[in-house]
C-alpha positions in Angstrom: 49.6 3.1 42.3 47.7 1.1 45.0 44.0 1.2 44.1 42.8 -0.7 47.1 43.0 2.4 49.2 40.2 4.0 47.1 37.8 1.0 46.8 35.7 1.8 49.9 35.1 5.5 49.1 34.4 4.6 45.4 31.8 2.0 46.5 30.1 4.6 48.8 30.1 7.1 45.9 28.4 4.7 43.4 25.8 3.7 46.0 25.0 7.4 46.5 24.6 8.0 42.8 22.3 4.9 42.5 20.1 6.1 45.4 19.9 9.6 43.8 18.6 8.3 40.4 16.6 5.3 41.6 13.3 7.3 42.0 13.7 8.5 38.4 14.0 5.0 37.1 11.0 3.7 39.1 8.8 6.6 37.9 8.3 4.8 34.6 5.1 2.8 35.0 3.8 4.8 38.0 0.0 4.6 38.3 -1.9 7.8 38.7 -4.6 6.0 40.7 -2.7 4.9 43.8 0.9 5.7 43.1 1.9 2.0 43.0 4.4 1.1 40.3 2.3 -1.8 39.0 -1.1 -0.3 38.7 -0.9 -0.3 34.8 1.2 -2.7 32.9 1.6 -3.7 29.2 0.9 -7.5 29.3 0.9 -8.2 25.5 1.8 -6.6 22.2 0.9 -8.3 18.9 1.8 -6.9 15.6 0.4 -7.5 12.1 -0.9 -10.9 11.1 0.1 -13.4 13.7 3.4 -11.6 14.2 4.1 -10.9 10.5 4.3 -7.5 8.9 5.7 -6.0 5.7 8.0 -3.0 5.9 6.6 0.2 4.4 3.0 -1.0 4.8 0.3 -0.5 7.4 0.0 -3.0 10.2 -2.4 -3.4 13.0 -0.8 -3.3 16.5 -2.9 -4.6 19.4 -1.7 -3.6 22.9 -3.2 -5.3 26.0 -3.0 -3.3 29.2 -3.8 -4.6 32.7 -5.2 -2.0 35.1 -5.0 -3.2 38.7 -6.6 -0.1 40.1 -10.3 -0.1 41.0 -11.2 2.9 38.8 -11.0 3.3 35.0 -8.2 5.5 33.7 -8.6 7.8 30.7 -5.7 8.9 28.6 -3.9 8.6 25.2 -2.0 5.8 23.7 1.1 6.6 21.6 3.0 4.1 19.5 6.3 5.1 17.9 8.8 3.5 15.5 11.2 4.5 12.7 9.8 5.8 9.4 11.3 5.1 6.0 13.9 7.8 6.5 15.0 6.7 9.9 13.2 9.4 11.8 11.0 8.6 14.8 7.3 8.7 14.1 4.7 8.7 16.8 1.2 7.3 15.9 -1.6 8.7 17.9 -5.4 9.2 17.8 -7.1 12.4 18.8 -9.7 10.5 20.8 -9.1 9.4 24.4 -8.9 5.7 25.4 -10.2 4.2 28.6 -8.4 1.5 30.6 -11.1 -0.3 32.6 -10.1 -2.3 35.6 -8.7 -5.6 34.4 -7.5 -6.2 30.9 -8.1 -3.8 28.0 -6.9 -4.3 24.4 -6.5 -1.3 22.0 -5.8 -1.8 18.3 -4.0 0.9 16.3 -2.6 1.2 12.8 1.2 1.7 12.5 3.5 1.9 9.5 6.9 0.4 10.1 9.8 1.8 8.2 12.6 -0.6 9.1 13.0 -4.3 9.6 14.2 -5.0 13.1 13.1 -1.6 14.4 11.7 -1.4 17.9 8.2 -0.3 19.0 7.7 2.1 21.9 4.3 2.0 23.7 3.3 4.8 26.0 0.0 5.6 27.8 -0.5 9.0 29.3 -3.4 9.6 31.7 -5.3 12.9 31.3 -5.3 14.8 34.6 -6.5 18.3 35.6 -3.0 19.3 36.6 -1.4 17.8 33.4 -0.8 14.5 31.8 1.3 11.8 33.4 2.9 8.8 31.9 1.3 5.7 33.4 3.4 3.1 31.5 6.2 3.2 28.9 7.1 0.0 27.3 9.6 -0.9 24.5 9.4 -4.0 22.4 12.6 -4.9 20.6 12.5 -5.5 16.9 13.4 -9.2 17.4 10.4 -9.6 19.6 7.9 -8.0 17.3 7.8 -10.9 14.9 9.0 -11.4 11.3 9.3 -8.3 9.0 9.1 -9.1 5.3 10.6 -7.0 2.5 8.6 -4.1 1.2 8.0 -5.6 -2.2 7.8 -9.3 -1.2 4.7 -11.4 -1.9 2.6 -12.4 1.1 -0.3 -14.9 0.7 -2.4 -15.5 3.8 -4.6 -18.5 4.5 -7.4 -18.0 7.0 -8.0 -20.8 9.5 -7.4 -24.1 7.7 -4.2 -24.9 5.9 -4.6 -25.8 2.2 -0.9 -26.1 1.3 -0.5 -22.7 -0.3 3.3 -22.9 -0.1 3.2 -25.9 -2.6 0.9 -24.0 -4.9 3.3 -21.0 -5.0 6.2 -23.3 -5.8 4.3 -24.8 -8.7 3.4 -21.6 -10.5 4.7 -21.8 -14.1 6.0 -18.2 -14.0 8.1 -18.5 -10.9 10.3 -15.4 -10.6 13.2 -14.2 -8.5 11.5 -12.6 -5.6 10.7 -13.0 -1.9 7.5 -15.0 -1.5 5.8 -15.9 1.8 2.8 -17.9 2.8 1.4 -18.0 6.3 -1.7 -19.4 8.1 -3.5 -17.0 10.4 -6.1 -18.0 13.0 -9.4 -16.1 12.9 -8.7 -14.6 16.4 -5.6 -12.9 15.0 -7.3 -11.2 12.1 -7.2 -7.4 11.8 -10.1 -5.2 13.0 -9.7 -2.7 10.1 -9.3 -3.0 6.4 -5.8 -1.3 6.5 -4.6 -4.1 8.7 -4.6 -6.2 5.5 -2.4 -3.7 3.7 0.6 -6.1 3.6 -1.4 -9.0 2.0 -1.2 -9.7 -1.7 -3.9 -12.4 -1.7 -6.0 -14.1 1.0 -7.2 -17.7 0.7 -10.3 -18.6 2.7 -11.6 -22.2 2.9 -15.1 -22.2 4.4 -16.3 -25.8 5.0 -15.8 -25.5 8.7 -16.2 -21.7 9.1 -18.5 -20.4 11.8 -19.7 -17.0 12.9 -18.3 -17.5 16.4 -14.6 -17.8 15.2 -15.0 -15.3 12.3 -16.3 -12.3 14.2 -18.5 -9.7 12.6 -15.7 -7.0 13.1 -13.2 -9.2 11.4 -15.6 -10.1 8.5 -16.3 -6.4 8.0 -12.6 -5.5 7.9 -12.0 -8.4 5.4 -14.9 -7.4 3.1 -13.9 -3.7 3.1 -10.3 -4.6 2.4 -11.5 -6.4 -0.8 -13.8 -3.4 -1.6 -10.8 -1.1 -1.4 -8.6 -3.2 -3.7 -7.8 -6.5 -2.0 -7.6 -9.8 -3.7 -9.1 -13.0 -2.3 -9.5 -16.7 -3.2 -12.7 -18.2 -1.7 -13.5 -21.9 -1.6 -17.2 -22.3 -0.8 -18.9 -25.7 -1.3 -21.1 -27.4 1.3 -21.3 -24.1 3.4 -22.8 -22.2 0.5 -26.0 -21.1 2.2 -24.2 -20.2 5.4 -21.7 -18.0 3.5 -23.7 -16.6 0.6 -27.3 -17.1 1.5 -29.6 -14.5 3.1 -27.8 -13.0 6.0 -24.8 -15.1 5.2 -21.4 -14.5 6.7 -20.0 -13.1 3.4 -23.2 -12.5 1.4 -21.8 -9.1 0.2 -19.0 -10.9 -1.6 -21.3 -13.3 -3.5 -21.0 -13.3 -7.4 -24.8 -13.6 -7.8 -28.0 -14.9 -6.2 -27.4 -18.0 -4.2 -29.8 -20.9 -5.0 -28.7 -24.1 -3.4 -25.9 -26.6 -2.7 -26.0 -29.7 -4.9 -23.7 -32.6 -5.7 -21.4 -32.4 -8.7 -20.0 -35.7 -10.1 -18.4 -34.3 -13.2 -14.8 -33.3 -12.7 -13.2 -33.3 -16.1 -13.3 -29.5 -16.5 -11.7 -28.9 -13.1 -9.0 -31.5 -13.9 -8.2 -29.9 -17.2 -8.1 -26.4 -15.6 -5.6 -27.6 -13.0 -3.6 -29.5 -15.6 -3.6 -32.6 -13.5 -3.1 -36.1 -14.8 -4.8 -37.7 -11.8 -8.5 -37.9 -11.7 -10.2 -36.0 -9.0 -12.6 -38.9 -8.2 -9.7 -41.4 -8.5 -11.6 -43.3 -11.1 -14.1 -44.7 -8.5 -17.1 -42.6 -9.6 -18.4 -42.9 -6.1 -17.1 -39.5 -5.0 -19.3 -36.4 -5.4 -18.5 -32.8 -4.8 -20.8 -30.5 -2.8 -21.1 -27.4 -5.0 -22.5 -24.0 -4.4 -24.9 -22.9 -7.2 -26.1 -19.5 -8.2 -29.1 -18.3 -10.4 -26.9 -15.9 -12.3 -23.2 -14.9 -11.9 -21.2 -11.8 -12.8 -17.6 -11.7 -13.8 -15.7 -14.3 -15.8 -16.5 -18.0 -15.5 -13.2 -19.8 -15.9 -14.4 -23.4 -15.4 -17.9 -24.8 -15.7 -19.5 -28.3 -15.9 -22.6 -29.0 -18.1 -23.7 -28.5 -21.6 -25.6 -25.9 -23.5 -28.8 -27.9 -23.4 -28.7 -28.0 -19.6 -27.7 -25.1 -17.3 -23.9 -25.0 -16.8 -22.6 -25.0 -13.3 -19.6 -22.6 -12.7 -16.7 -24.1 -10.7 -14.2 -21.2 -10.9 -15.4 -17.6 -11.2 -13.3 -14.4 -11.3 -15.4 -11.3 -10.5 -15.0 -7.8 -9.1 -16.1 -6.6 -5.7 -15.8 -2.9 -5.5 -12.2 -2.1 -6.4 -11.0 -5.5 -5.5 -11.2 -9.0 -7.1 -12.4 -12.4 -5.9 -11.7 -15.8 -7.4 -14.4 -18.2 -6.2 -14.0 -22.0 -6.3 -17.6 -23.4 -5.8 -16.3 -26.6 -4.1 -14.3 -27.1 -1.0 -10.5 -27.1 -1.0 -10.3 -28.4 2.5 -12.6 -31.5 2.2 -12.3 -34.7 0.3 -12.0 -35.4 -2.6 -10.2 -32.1 -3.3 -8.1 -32.2 -0.1 -6.8 -35.6 -1.1 -6.3 -34.8 -4.7 -2.7 -34.5 -6.1 -3.8 -31.7 -8.4 -5.0 -29.4 -5.6 -1.7 -27.5 -5.5 -1.9 -27.0 -9.3 -5.5 -25.8 -9.0 -4.7 -23.3 -6.3 -1.6 -22.1 -8.2 -3.8 -21.4 -11.3 -6.2 -19.4 -9.2 -3.4 -17.5 -7.5 -2.0 -16.7 -10.9 -5.0 -14.6 -11.7 -4.0 -12.3 -8.9 -0.4 -11.5 -10.0 0.4 -7.8 -10.4 1.6 -8.1 -14.0 4.7 -10.2 -13.4 5.8 -12.9 -15.8 9.4 -13.4 -14.7 10.7 -12.5 -18.1 11.2 -8.9 -17.3 13.4 -9.8 -14.3 16.2 -10.5 -16.7 16.3 -6.8 -17.4 17.1 -5.9 -13.8 20.8 -6.3 -14.4 20.6 -3.8 -17.2 19.1 -1.1 -15.1 21.7 1.5 -14.0 22.6 0.9 -10.4 22.5 4.6 -9.6 18.7 4.7 -10.3 18.3 3.3 -6.8 14.9 1.6 -7.6 13.5 -1.4 -9.3 9.9 -0.7 -8.7 7.6 1.7 -10.6 6.8 3.5 -7.3 10.5 4.6 -7.2 10.3 6.0 -10.7 7.2 8.0 -9.7 9.0 9.2 -6.6 11.9 10.5 -8.8 9.5 12.2 -11.2 7.8 14.1 -8.3 11.2 15.3 -7.1 11.5 17.6 -10.1 10.6 21.1 -9.0 10.7 24.3 -11.1 13.7 26.5 -10.2 15.4 23.6 -8.4 17.9 21.2 -9.9 18.9 17.9 -8.3 22.7 17.7 -7.9 24.0 14.5 -9.4 26.4 12.3 -7.4 29.0 12.7 -10.2 29.0 16.5 -9.8 29.5 16.2 -6.0 32.3 13.7 -6.5 34.0 16.0 -9.0 33.8 19.0 -6.7 35.2 17.0 -3.8 38.0 15.6 -5.9 38.8 19.2 -7.2 38.9 20.5 -3.6 41.3 17.7 -2.5 43.6 18.4 -5.5 43.6 22.1 -4.7 44.5 21.8 -1.0 47.0 19.0 -1.7 49.2 19.0 -4.7 47.8 22.2 -6.1 48.7 24.2 -3.0 52.1 22.5 -2.8 53.2 23.3 -6.3 51.8 26.8 -6.1 53.9 27.6 -3.0 57.1 25.8 -4.2 57.3 27.1 -7.7 55.3 30.3 -7.8 55.2 31.9 -4.4 58.4 30.1 -3.2 57.4 30.5 0.4 56.0 27.3 1.9 55.0 29.0 5.2 52.4 31.0 3.1 50.2 27.8 3.1 48.3 29.2 6.1 47.1 32.0 3.8 46.6 30.0 0.6 44.8 27.2 2.4 42.4 29.6 4.0 41.9 31.3 0.6 41.1 28.0 -1.1 38.7 26.9 1.6 36.8 30.3 1.5 36.7 30.1 -2.3 35.2 26.6 -2.2 32.7 27.7 0.4 31.7 30.6 -1.9 31.4 28.3 -4.9 29.2 25.9 -2.9 27.0 28.9 -1.7 26.7 30.2 -5.3 25.8 26.8 -6.6 23.2 26.4 -3.9 21.5 29.7 -4.8 21.6 28.9 -8.5 20.3 25.3 -8.2 17.8 25.6 -5.3 14.5 27.5 -5.1 14.1 30.0 -2.3 10.5 29.1 -1.6 8.4 26.1 -0.5 7.1 23.9 -3.4 4.9 20.9 -3.7 4.4 18.3 -6.4 1.5 15.9 -6.3 0.0 13.0 -8.3 -3.3 11.5 -7.4 -5.6 8.8 -8.7 -9.3 8.9 -7.8 -11.2 5.7 -8.4 -15.0 5.6 -8.3 -16.9 2.3 -8.5 -20.5 3.0 -9.5 -21.7 -0.5 -8.6 -21.0 -0.1 -4.9 -21.0 3.7 -4.5 -17.3 3.7 -3.4 -14.7 6.4 -4.0 -11.0 5.8 -3.2 -8.1 8.3 -3.4 -4.4 7.5 -3.7 -2.3 10.6 -3.4 1.5 11.1 -3.5 2.8 14.5 -2.4 6.4 15.7 -2.4 7.4 18.8 -0.3 10.5 20.8 -1.0 11.7 23.0 1.9 14.3 25.8 1.2 15.1 26.1 4.9 15.3 23.7 7.9 11.7 23.7 9.3 9.1 21.6 10.9 5.6 21.4 9.2 2.1 20.6 10.3 -0.4 19.7 7.6 -3.6 17.8 6.9 -5.3 16.8 3.6 -8.5 18.6 2.5 -10.6 16.5 0.1 -13.1 18.0 -2.4 -14.8 15.3 -4.4 -17.8 15.7 -6.8 -20.6 13.6 -5.4 -22.4 13.6 -2.0 -21.1 11.4 0.8 -23.8 9.0 2.1 -24.2 5.9 4.1 -23.7 2.8 2.1 -24.1 -1.0 2.8 -20.7 -1.6 1.3 -18.8 1.1 3.2 -20.2 2.5 6.4 -18.3 5.7 6.6 -15.5 7.8 5.1 -11.9 7.6 6.4 -8.3 8.1 5.4 -4.7 8.0 6.5 -1.7 10.2 5.9 1.9 9.1 6.4 5.4 9.1 5.0 6.1 7.5 1.7 8.9 4.9 1.5 11.3 4.0 -1.3 11.1 0.2 -1.8 14.3 -1.7 -2.4 17.8 -2.0 -0.9 19.3 1.2 -2.4 20.5 4.1 -0.3 17.6 5.1 2.0 15.5 2.1 0.7 13.0 0.4 3.0 14.9 -2.9 2.8 18.3 -1.4 3.4 19.9 0.9 5.9 18.4 4.3 6.7 20.4 7.3 5.5 21.9 9.4 8.3 19.5 12.1 9.7 20.1 15.3 11.5 16.9 15.1 13.6 16.3 13.1 16.8 13.0 14.5 18.0 10.0 12.5 16.9 7.0 13.8 15.0 3.3 12.9 15.2 1.0 11.1 12.8 -2.7 10.8 13.7 -4.4 7.6 12.5 -8.0 7.6 13.6 -10.1 5.7 11.1 -13.3 5.4 13.2 -16.6 7.0 12.2 -16.8 10.8 12.5 -13.0 11.0 13.1 -11.2 14.2 12.1 -9.0 14.2 9.0 -5.6 12.6 9.4 -2.7 14.9 10.1 1.1 15.1 10.6 2.6 17.4 13.2 6.1 18.6 13.6 7.8 16.7 10.8 11.3 18.2 10.3 12.7 18.8 6.8 16.3 20.0 6.4 17.3 22.9 4.2 17.1 22.3 0.4 15.6 18.8 0.9 12.4 17.1 0.2 10.0 14.7 2.0 7.4 12.5 0.4 4.0 11.6 1.7 1.2 9.3 0.7 -2.5 9.9 1.5 -5.1 7.2 1.1 -8.8 8.0 1.6 -12.1 6.4 0.9 -15.7 7.4 1.2 -19.2 6.3 0.1 -20.6 8.5 -2.6 -24.0 9.0 -4.3 -23.1 9.1 -8.0 -25.1 7.5 -10.7 -24.1 7.2 -14.4 -27.2 6.1 -16.4 -25.7 3.4 -18.6 -26.8 0.7 -21.1 -23.3 -0.5 -21.9 -23.3 -4.2 -22.8 -21.5 -6.9 -24.9 -23.1 -8.5 -27.9 -22.7 -12.1 -29.0 -19.5 -11.2 -30.8 -17.9 -9.8 -27.7 -18.1 -6.2 -28.9 -19.0 -3.2 -26.6 -22.0 -1.1 -27.4 -24.5 1.1 -25.7 -24.3 4.5 -24.0 -23.7 6.2 -20.7 -24.3 9.7 -19.3 -21.6 11.5 -17.5 -22.8 12.7 -14.1 -19.9 14.4 -12.2 -19.8 18.1 -11.4 -16.3 18.1 -12.7 -14.9 18.5 -16.2 -12.5 15.9 -17.4 -10.1 16.2 -20.3 -8.3 13.6 -22.5 -11.0 11.0 -21.8 -10.7 7.4 -23.0 -12.8 4.3 -22.3 -11.0 1.0 -21.6 -12.8 -2.3 -22.0 -11.2 -5.8 -22.3 -8.4 -5.4 -24.9 -9.7 -2.2 -26.4 -9.6 1.5 -26.0 -12.2 4.0 -27.3 -11.2 7.7 -27.5 -13.8 10.3 -26.5 -13.2 13.6 -28.2 -13.6 16.9 -26.4 -14.0 17.6 -22.7 -16.4 15.5 -20.6 -19.0 17.7 -18.9 -22.0 16.8 -16.7 -25.0 15.6 -18.7 -23.0 14.5 -21.8 -24.1 11.3 -23.3 -21.4 9.1 -24.9 -22.5 6.4 -27.3 -20.4 3.4 -28.2 -21.3 1.4 -31.3 -20.4 -2.2 -32.0 -19.1 -0.9 -35.3 -16.8 1.7 -33.7 -13.1 0.9 -34.3 -11.3 0.7 -31.0 -7.6 0.7 -30.6 -5.7 -2.2 -29.1 -5.2 -1.4 -25.5 -1.7 -3.0 -25.2 -0.6 -1.1 -28.3 -1.7 2.1 -26.7 0.0 1.4 -23.3 3.3 0.2 -24.9 3.1 3.0 -27.6 3.4 0.4 -30.4 3.5 1.6 -34.0 4.2 0.1 -37.4 7.3 0.9 -39.3 8.0 -0.9 -42.6 5.3 -3.5 -41.9 7.0 -4.2 -38.5 5.4 -3.7 -35.1 7.7 -1.6 -33.0 7.2 -1.2 -29.3 8.5 2.0 -27.7 10.9 0.7 -25.0 10.2 1.7 -21.4 12.7 4.4 -20.2 13.4 3.8 -16.5 14.9 7.3 -16.3 11.9 9.1 -17.6 10.4 11.7 -15.3 7.0 12.0 -17.1 4.6 11.5 -14.1 1.5 11.2 -16.2 3.1 8.4 -18.3 4.3 6.6 -15.2 0.9 6.8 -13.6 -0.7 5.3 -16.7 1.5 2.2 -16.6 1.1 1.8 -12.8 -2.7 1.9 -13.3 -2.6 -0.9 -15.9 0.8 -2.5 -15.5 -0.4 -6.0 -16.0 -2.3 -5.1 -19.2 0.8 -3.4 -20.6 2.8 -6.6 -20.3 4.0 -6.2 -16.7 7.6 -6.5 -15.9 8.4 -8.0 -19.3 7.6 -4.6 -20.8 8.9 -2.1 -18.1 11.7 -4.3 -16.5 10.4 -2.8 -13.3 8.0 -4.4 -10.8 4.7 -2.8 -9.6 4.6 -4.5 -6.2 4.6 -1.6 -3.7 1.3 -0.1 -4.9 0.0 -3.2 -6.7 -3.6 -2.4 -5.6 -3.5 0.5 -8.0 -3.5 -1.8 -11.0 -7.0 -2.4 -12.3 -6.1 -4.5 -15.3 -8.2 -7.5 -14.0 -11.4 -5.4 -14.0 -11.2 -4.9 -17.7 -11.9 -8.7 -18.2 -14.5 -9.2 -15.6 -17.4 -7.1 -16.8 -16.1 -3.6 -16.2 -15.4 -0.6 -18.5 -13.2 2.1 -17.1 -13.6 5.7 -18.1 -10.3 7.6 -17.6 -9.8 11.3 -17.7 -7.6 14.1 -16.4 -9.0 16.7 -14.0 -7.8 20.3 -14.2 -8.0 20.7 -10.4 -6.9 18.6 -7.4 -9.3 16.6 -5.3 -6.8 16.4 -2.4 -4.8 19.4 -1.1 -2.4 19.5 1.8 -3.0 22.5 4.2 -0.8 23.9 6.8 -2.7 26.3 9.1 0.5 28.0 10.2 1.3 28.9 6.5 -1.8 30.5 5.0 -0.5 30.3 1.5 0.8 26.7 1.8 -2.0 25.3 -0.5 -0.9 27.8 -3.1 2.7 26.5 -3.3 1.9 23.6 -5.6 4.3 23.5 -8.5 3.0 20.6 -10.5 0.0 18.3 -9.9 -1.5 15.5 -11.9 -5.1 14.3 -11.1 -6.5 11.3 -12.9 -10.1 9.9 -12.4 -11.0 6.3 -13.1 -14.7 5.6 -13.2 -15.7 1.9 -13.2 -18.9 1.3 -15.3 -20.7 -2.1 -15.2 -21.1 -3.8 -18.5 -23.9 -6.3 -19.2 -24.1 -9.3 -21.5 -22.0 -12.4 -21.9 -18.3 -12.5 -21.2 
């Protein structure tokens, strides 16, 4: 066939198609102000911390728009990406945004579910005759920056490099896991505490820190991240007054009352702590350290110089700030003589070691012994499996599905052949027998589905409510699993009922919270670090993430769930509270806890225990408002690690109850997640606790805190769907644990 004859008509046809659809293509980015295609443009998109994010964790996305029209434009910004199950999630805020003429940068929180997934940016202008898309922009995953694994370790240095990478390499308990260290400029720091969600520890040298580069908004976000459970290593020497003095940049993070900056010429204790064979002063005795001094300090002093006769001067202090922890070095890491010292990496490694989430490296040898079909190697995965157990619903094992598929293949293959050849003796009857077998298998599948699956909606939930009395801070961590008997889309929001009035607080200005999907860390099927499982849904759903003051509660709209399937969600909320527990708890010279406290919540707690240091004190009976609990130095406490590992004595031998990675006891899993490090960490469980590492409060037990723990008979957080009036009544199982942090006085 001669195709040359058709070339000209084909060319005219393609040109006509292009002209017909060209207006549709150019409509993207059309400005509502003057109709020009370039009135609003996306000029920059920055994600996470200097282009680094961690899959399955919140990250701050900053979008810069250029509005070339003379008038401001009001509308809504939407950011969309894949969630942990491969569905498209759109992150929005109920408030409107204004694009002033010129450049405008808007920061939003987004949770990325896949490494390499793209980010879609859309801005819609609000008009009287309907919204119009002003600009739609897509950023490829390769252009977003570097995405780290969901359970990798990320240590961030602010401003000045102090060789954190070398310190991480020199830790004595190096383990097989992904570890990253990055340096972030102050201009790239998050504007909200959740923007730090991916960070395991932050290192801040302060010798050259200024208020101009470390803005008030960034400082507030940094401090609130620590309050809500973050971990920081601060190095404050010559800039002590500027950092911790009256109206200092980080005065809220001080371990005590700042007095002065003074020279320190003794270095033996710091050298011993770092395990360095090289002298810090290089033997010259001419070098002095500028050291920040305090009148009194709280927490645990790791290193100090001086004698009993004279006042000791702490060099390394570990202390709590809200629900977080700070390690303070009272000399400068980034100035001589420490910056030139060969032992600096060892010193920093030792300080970073205090912030490990219960990992020793020994337990990693047990990874190979875990059954591969579990699909998880982190405790969050085990909690997820426990919350998948619904009454009246049984999970079908892969073995049963494989057996049924094999039986079906045998029936329609050799089974049907031998039946027709030797029994029926009419091979053409296969059209009838094949249909009969297929219908029978469909009937069996339907019967099994009705027997194994519940016909109604059900929810399982676990939540941990932390209350820090010293700062008046409450934090909620909630995991909710929803079972849907039919393919449906749901809209819900959390309702929070907490005993204690919400008030303004210098530590936390206002209440807030986020609700989003919960991911499964790891590389198993559907894991955050692997490939997403196939999904039946293409339409996106919406997640509102407004964490500003007076913002409405977070919500999810239109999330689809297929028939007889589950979806998991995590809610995190925080609020200042006005709760006071009159307490005289203190430590005597022998290190024993004594004193009393009065319970002041309008909520009855059951199965209460008091944790302090290495000990556990049981409190009999329910805990009710006004009850006074007295702890005597002569009371016999139980060893805390024995309790957590369920150790007992048989024939004069200490026997530890092995951790069962298949166990579905949610209360037991929560207990270990809350004190994983104290239980022995991965050397006991064989599982890591990295995905929700901020839940572990083990360090607080050794820095002047006692923790009252009890189980509440009612939930503090309830998901509500306005379209389903009885949605809140569909809870199948729920576990609510309160942890109340009580200050303890006396020497540590």
